[in-house]
C-alpha positions as a Python dict, from the first residue, in 0.01 Angstrom:
ca = {
    (1, 'M'): (0, 0, 0),
    (2, 'A'): (95, -74, -360),
    (3, 'K'): (-185, -91, -613),
    (4, 'Q'): (-184, -239, -960),
    (5, 'K'): (-417, -164, -1250),
    (6, 'T'): (-549, -464, -1432),
    (7, 'P'): (-544, -454, -1812),
    (8, 'D'): (-892, -599, -1858),
    (9, 'T'): (-1079, -361, -1631),
    (10, 'D'): (-1156, 9, -1630),
    (11, 'A'): (-853, 230, -1582),
    (12, 'Q'): (-1012, 356, -1257),
    (13, 'T'): (-1022, 12, -1096),
    (14, 'E'): (-710, -63, -897),
    (15, 'I'): (-645, -380, -700),
    (16, 'P'): (-457, -339, -370),
    (17, 'A'): (-158, -571, -319),
    (18, 'D'): (-329, -748, -26),
    (19, 'V'): (-625, -837, -252),
    (20, 'R'): (-395, -953, -535),
    (21, 'A'): (-229, -1191, -288),
    (22, 'L'): (-560, -1367, -206),
    (23, 'S'): (-658, -1694, -365),
    (24, 'F'): (-983, -1697, -562),
    (25, 'E'): (-1158, -1880, -280),
    (26, 'D'): (-1041, -1641, -10),
    (27, 'A'): (-1130, -1338, -219),
    (28, 'M'): (-1477, -1477, -293),
    (29, 'S'): (-1537, -1554, 74),
    (30, 'E'): (-1443, -1200, 177),
    (31, 'L'): (-1661, -1059, -97),
    (32, 'E'): (-1956, -1264, 24),
    (33, 'D'): (-1901, -1132, 377),
    (34, 'I'): (-1897, -774, 249),
    (35, 'V'): (-2218, -824, 50),
    (36, 'R'): (-2390, -971, 358),
    (37, 'G'): (-2280, -675, 567),
    (38, 'L'): (-2398, -425, 313),
    (39, 'E'): (-2733, -601, 275),
    (40, 'Q'): (-2784, -586, 654),
    (41, 'G'): (-2697, -214, 660),
    (42, 'A'): (-2435, -268, 927),
    (43, 'G'): (-2198, 19, 1003),
    (44, 'S'): (-2181, 381, 907),
    (45, 'L'): (-2207, 530, 561),
    (46, 'D'): (-1824, 572, 545),
    (47, 'Q'): (-1776, 207, 637),
    (48, 'A'): (-2029, 101, 373),
    (49, 'I'): (-1844, 306, 108),
    (50, 'D'): (-1509, 154, 214),
    (51, 'S'): (-1662, -193, 210),
    (52, 'Y'): (-1811, -130, -134),
    (53, 'S'): (-1476, -12, -269),
    (54, 'R'): (-1301, -319, -133),
    (55, 'G'): (-1577, -536, -277),
    (56, 'V'): (-1516, -389, -623),
    (57, 'A'): (-1146, -474, -593),
    (58, 'L'): (-1229, -829, -476),
    (59, 'K'): (-1477, -875, -762),
    (60, 'T'): (-1221, -755, -1015),
    (61, 'H'): (-958, -986, -869),
    (62, 'C'): (-1195, -1286, -881),
    (63, 'E'): (-1290, -1211, -1242),
    (64, 'A'): (-919, -1194, -1335),
    (65, 'K'): (-851, -1523, -1161),
    (66, 'L'): (-1137, -1688, -1349),
    (67, 'K'): (-1015, -1549, -1680),
    (68, 'E'): (-662, -1680, -1603),
    (69, 'A'): (-805, -2025, -1533),
    (70, 'Q'): (-1015, -2019, -1853),
    (71, 'L'): (-711, -1927, -2062),
    (72, 'R'): (-515, -2212, -1909),
    (73, 'V'): (-774, -2466, -2023),
    (74, 'D'): (-859, -2316, -2360),
    (75, 'K'): (-640, -2308, -2666),
    (76, 'I'): (-676, -2076, -2961),
    (77, 'V'): (-739, -2241, -3299),
    (78, 'V'): (-755, -2090, -3643),
    (79, 'G'): (-1067, -2208, -3823),
    (80, 'S'): (-1166, -2187, -4184),
    (81, 'G'): (-1128, -1845, -4334),
    (82, 'G'): (-877, -1746, -4066),
    (83, 'V'): (-1143, -1711, -3795),
    (84, 'L'): (-994, -1744, -3446),
    (85, 'T'): (-1185, -1956, -3193),
    (86, 'T'): (-1107, -2135, -2872),
    (87, 'E'): (-1151, -2497, -2781),
    (88, 'P'): (-1064, -2697, -2472),
    (89, 'A'): (-693, -2769, -2450),
    (90, 'D'): (-568, -3123, -2447),
    (91, 'Q'): (-520, -3218, -2085),
    (92, 'E'): (-262, -3493, -2147),
}
């Protein structure tokens, strides 16, 4: 299974290809299921560790998707004194 490191996360966090292929909504849904299972204490310790690891990858993927979306709706502007800020992009 191919894994890819994301530039905005710790070098140790890798996202498996099957997670990268998920939409934000599907990844969030799976993450919610994992959290519920961990809260209920279902399964063995090894299963909990595997679930936690997958949850970290799903969380990282969701954060990257949200950042992508934010960048698509924000534009960078240069303010007075050369200070860079963002403002909502024109949606026309």
